[in-house]
C-alpha positions as CSV (number, residue, x, y, z in Angstrom):
1,M,148.7,81.0,110.2
2,I,152.5,80.7,110.6
3,K,153.0,84.3,109.4
4,R,150.4,85.6,111.8
5,T,152.0,83.7,114.7
6,L,155.4,85.1,113.9
7,F,153.9,88.6,113.7
8,F,152.4,88.1,117.2
9,I,155.6,86.8,118.7
10,R,157.5,89.8,117.2
11,N,155.0,92.3,118.8
12,M,155.2,90.4,122.1
13,I,159.0,90.6,122.2
14,F,158.9,94.3,121.2
15,L,156.5,95.1,124.1
16,L,158.5,93.1,126.6
17,I,161.6,95.1,125.6
18,K,159.5,98.3,126.2
19,R,158.6,96.9,129.6
20,N,155.0,97.9,129.3
21,K,153.1,96.7,132.4
22,Q,150.0,96.0,130.3
23,I,151.6,93.2,128.3
24,F,151.9,91.1,131.5
25,S,148.3,91.9,132.4
26,L,147.2,90.9,128.9
27,I,148.9,87.5,129.3
28,R,147.2,86.9,132.6
29,L,143.9,88.1,131.1
30,F,144.4,85.5,128.3
31,F,144.8,82.6,130.7
32,S,141.9,83.8,132.8
33,L,139.6,84.0,129.8
34,A,140.8,80.9,128.0
35,I,138.9,78.6,130.3
36,Y,135.7,80.2,129.0
37,D,136.5,80.5,125.3
38,L,140.0,79.9,123.9
39,K,139.3,81.6,120.6
40,S,137.9,84.8,122.1
41,A,140.8,84.9,124.6
42,A,143.3,84.5,121.8
43,S,141.7,87.2,119.7
44,I,141.8,89.7,122.6
45,L,145.4,89.0,123.3
46,F,146.5,89.1,119.6
47,F,144.7,92.3,118.6
48,S,145.5,94.1,121.9
49,T,149.2,93.3,121.5
50,E,149.1,94.5,117.9
51,S,147.4,97.8,118.9
52,L,149.8,98.5,121.7
53,A,152.9,97.7,119.6
54,S,151.6,99.9,116.8
55,V,151.2,102.9,119.2
56,Y,154.7,102.5,120.5
57,K,156.0,102.4,116.9
58,Y,154.2,105.7,116.2
59,E,156.0,107.1,119.3
60,N,159.4,105.8,118.0
61,N,158.7,107.6,114.8
62,G,158.2,110.9,116.6
63,K,154.4,110.9,116.6
64,K,152.4,112.0,119.6
65,T,150.7,109.3,121.8
66,V,148.1,109.7,124.4
67,K,149.1,109.6,128.1
68,L,145.8,109.2,129.8
69,I,147.1,110.3,133.2
70,D,147.8,113.8,131.9
71,T,144.3,114.1,130.4
72,K,142.7,112.8,133.6
73,K,144.4,115.5,135.8
74,S,143.1,118.2,133.5
75,I,139.5,116.8,133.5
76,E,139.4,116.4,137.3
77,K,140.5,120.0,137.7
78,S,137.9,121.4,135.2
79,K,135.0,119.3,136.7
80,K,133.2,119.4,133.3
81,S,130.7,116.9,131.9
82,L,131.3,114.9,128.8
83,F,129.0,114.8,125.8
84,I,129.6,112.0,123.2
85,L,128.2,113.1,119.8
86,G,127.1,110.5,117.4
87,S,125.9,111.4,113.9
88,G,122.3,110.1,114.1
89,P,119.4,112.3,112.9
90,T,118.1,113.2,116.4
91,V,121.0,115.7,116.9
92,N,119.0,118.0,114.6
93,E,116.3,118.2,117.2
94,Y,118.4,119.8,119.9
95,T,117.7,123.4,120.9
96,Q,120.2,126.3,120.9
97,E,120.1,126.2,124.7
98,E,121.1,122.5,124.7
99,W,124.0,123.3,122.3
100,N,125.1,126.1,124.5
101,R,125.3,123.7,127.4
102,I,127.3,121.2,125.4
103,K,129.7,124.0,124.3
104,E,130.3,124.9,128.0
105,N,131.5,121.3,128.7
106,D,133.8,118.7,126.9
107,S,132.5,117.1,123.8
108,W,133.8,114.2,121.6
109,G,132.7,113.9,118.0
110,F,133.3,110.7,116.0
111,N,132.5,108.9,112.8
112,M,130.6,111.3,110.5
113,W,130.3,114.2,112.9
114,F,132.1,116.4,110.4
115,C,128.6,116.8,108.7
116,H,127.3,118.8,111.7
117,H,127.7,122.5,112.2
118,F,128.7,122.1,115.9
119,V,132.5,121.7,116.4
120,P,133.4,119.4,119.4
121,S,136.3,120.0,121.6
122,T,137.8,116.6,120.6
123,Y,137.4,114.4,117.5
124,I,138.0,110.6,117.7
125,T,138.6,108.8,114.4
126,Q,140.2,105.9,112.7
127,A,141.1,105.0,109.1
128,L,140.5,101.6,107.4
129,R,143.7,100.2,105.8
130,E,143.8,100.7,102.1
131,P,145.0,97.9,99.8
132,T,148.1,98.5,97.8
133,E,146.5,97.4,94.6
134,D,143.2,98.6,93.0
135,K,142.5,100.7,96.1
136,E,140.2,103.1,94.1
137,N,137.6,100.3,94.0
138,S,137.9,99.3,97.7
139,F,135.5,100.1,100.5
140,A,138.3,101.3,102.7
141,Y,139.7,103.8,100.2
142,N,136.2,105.3,99.4
143,I,135.3,105.7,103.1
144,N,138.7,107.4,103.8
145,K,138.2,109.6,100.7
146,M,134.8,110.7,101.9
147,L,136.1,111.5,105.4
148,T,138.9,113.4,103.9
149,S,136.6,115.5,101.7
150,M,134.4,116.3,104.8
151,L,137.4,117.4,106.8
152,E,138.6,119.6,103.9
153,D,135.2,121.3,104.0
154,Q,135.5,122.0,107.7
155,K,139.3,122.3,108.1
156,E,139.3,126.0,109.3
157,L,137.0,125.0,112.1
158,Y,138.9,121.9,113.2
159,M,142.5,123.2,113.0
160,D,142.7,123.9,116.7
161,R,140.9,120.7,117.9
162,D,142.5,117.7,119.5
163,F,142.3,114.5,117.3
164,F,142.7,111.1,119.0
165,I,143.4,108.2,116.6
166,R,142.1,104.8,117.5
167,G,141.7,101.4,115.7
168,D,145.3,100.5,115.1
169,S,144.5,96.8,115.1
170,V,142.6,97.7,111.9
171,N,145.0,100.2,110.2
172,K,148.1,98.3,111.4
173,H,150.4,101.2,112.0
174,E,149.6,102.8,108.7
175,F,147.1,105.4,109.6
176,H,149.4,108.2,108.4
177,K,149.7,106.4,105.0
178,T,146.0,106.3,104.3
179,T,144.2,109.0,102.3
180,F,142.4,110.3,105.5
181,G,145.4,109.9,107.8
182,S,147.9,111.8,105.7
183,R,145.5,114.7,105.3
184,I,144.8,114.9,109.0
185,E,148.5,115.1,109.8
186,K,149.0,117.9,107.3
187,I,146.0,120.0,108.5
188,I,146.1,119.3,112.3
189,E,149.7,118.1,112.9
190,K,150.3,119.2,116.5
191,Q,147.0,118.0,118.0
192,V,147.0,114.4,116.6
193,A,147.6,111.7,119.1
194,Y,147.4,107.9,119.0
195,Y,146.1,105.5,121.6
196,G,145.8,101.7,122.0
197,E,142.8,99.4,122.4
198,I,141.7,96.1,123.8
199,P,139.2,95.0,121.2
200,V,136.6,92.6,122.4
201,S,134.5,91.3,119.6
202,S,130.7,91.6,119.8
203,T,130.5,88.0,118.8
204,S,132.6,86.8,121.8
205,S,130.9,83.9,123.6
206,I,132.2,85.0,127.0
207,A,129.5,86.7,129.0
208,P,129.9,90.5,129.3
209,D,129.9,90.5,133.1
210,I,132.8,88.0,133.1
211,L,134.8,90.2,130.7
212,F,134.2,93.3,132.7
213,D,135.2,91.5,135.9
214,K,138.4,90.2,134.5
215,L,139.4,93.5,133.0
216,F,138.8,95.2,136.3
217,K,140.7,92.5,138.1
218,F,143.8,93.0,135.9
219,N,143.7,96.8,136.2
220,F,142.7,97.7,132.7
221,F,140.4,100.4,133.9
222,H,143.2,101.9,136.1
223,I,145.3,104.6,134.5
224,E,149.1,104.3,134.7
225,N,151.8,106.8,133.6
226,D,152.4,105.0,130.4
227,I,150.8,104.2,127.0
228,Q,147.7,102.2,127.7
229,A,145.1,100.1,125.8
230,I,141.5,101.1,126.4
231,P,138.9,98.3,126.5
232,K,136.6,98.4,123.5
233,F,133.4,96.2,123.6
234,G,132.1,95.9,120.1
235,S,131.4,99.4,118.9
236,T,133.1,102.8,119.1
237,I,130.4,104.3,121.4
238,T,131.2,101.7,124.2
239,E,134.9,102.5,123.9
240,L,134.2,106.2,124.3
241,I,132.1,105.6,127.4
242,T,134.8,103.5,128.8
243,S,137.4,106.2,128.1
244,G,135.2,108.8,129.8
245,L,134.9,106.7,132.9
246,M,138.6,106.0,133.0
247,L,139.4,109.7,132.7
248,G,137.2,110.6,135.7
249,Y,134.1,112.3,134.1
250,K,131.3,112.3,136.7
251,E,128.6,112.8,134.0
252,I,128.6,111.3,130.5
253,V,125.8,112.3,128.2
């Protein structure tokens, strides 16, 4: 507990030095939510701070980070729709005409989308942190190894695609050290960019309408000219919908 607290304080000081506006909003959000559930409010503050600090550290190490305001300008100009592509079996029922329509617009693939023949315009991924000892028998190592193998099979098709890296409250600034992360950086070096998150647990006892209201109130859905944390409610799909809305897509499928 002491070690975790010291880690949080160190990240907080680091972000205050960076003068990121969102850290002050995160503190206000914490006090606003604490009256409903102190544990959930503390969890959101801790993991959001960790995610933001990690992304700044990537930038300090010369890695690319996502500036949402630049992406938003491009999207508003193109007036394209967004298709979010999951890896469920129903995608195999789509007609060629439907795939042609998806191809004409923007598309985001995630998770196991490498399995599919269609190559999205953007791929969103994360890696689970691998243990330093006995990693060959760990769940994280084997998931990362499987994703790496899938990428290797498709690397010629994905070399010119944008890769957004999420989930740094999970991989803790070590994405590039994982089996999957290190291979992505070698294959798709110039198009890899990191972004932060505000992880809200699916087990939070705070009502969703209150969470949304507070996040809106403290401007977490408003895009600034800075590194930002994107609200994530439970699963990846909700985070991608949130991202699409923040970026100004008028239609999300």
